[in-house]
N, C-alpha and C positions, 0 to 999 in steps of 0.2 A: 647712400651715393648719391650723388647727382650726377645726370645724365647730363653730357655735352652734348652743346649747340654745334648744330654744321656752321662751318665759317660762311661769313657770308664774300662772294670776289667783292674785290677791290676795283670800281668802274675804271679802266685805262685808258689814257687816251684818245685810243685809236677808237675804243666803243661810244667815246661822247665825242667823237668828231663821224662817227658813223649815223649816232642816232640823230645830229645837230644836219649833214645831208638825207636822212628823210624824212627830217621837218620840213626842209625847204623842199625835198622834192613833194611832197606831199601837197603842201602849201601853194605851189605850181600850180597842180594838176587842178588841185581847187575851183582854184580864179580862172584859168583857162574853161573848167568848167563851169562856171557861173556865167565867164561872160559867154559861151556859148546859149546856154540857158536865154539870158538876158536875149541875145540878138536872133533867138528863134522864139523867143514870144512876141517882141518889138513887129518882127517879119510876119506874125499871122496876127497882127491891131490889136498887140495888146498894150495897156499901159502901167508900164512899169513903178512899185512905189518903193524905194533902199534908205536905209537907214544910214549915215557915213561911217567912218571909222577913218582912224588915226586924227590928224588936225582937221575934219571933219564931226568927229565924235560928236553924238547928242543931234545934229543936224539931219532932218528928212530933206528927201526929193522926190520926184515925179521923171519918169523917162517917159515921153509920147510917141507915138509910130512915125511919126514927122521929126523926132528926130531933136525937138526941143526940150529942155531941162529946166524944175524950176528946185529950188527950195522953196519948203511949204512949213507949214504951224499950226498944229491940232488944234482950238480955239480949247475953251472949256469945254462948251455944248457940245465939241464932238466935233464939229466942223471945220472944215480943213479953209484956211486962209493962205494962198500963194504968197511970200513974201520977197522973190524976185524971180527972175528970168535967170538963166545960167549961159550964158554966152558957149557958144558953137562947139565941138570936140574942136 
């Protein structure tokens, strides 16, 4: 006798919409939290080092407490080299 496996429900369009809305809400809250944390760190006088995303994937950035931003690269010997200063916001 072969045991019958339980059926797996087929996702509905509404479930897919709910999942997308949850993902969008999560990403919005995540980005808001990161922005808040960066602002707090800069206000405390700390420099922020970050990596680019999207069109800036693979680039590295420095954000200084005085509001300046730079793109940099890491040399083979591990030291940093400023590629360019970025325009202010």
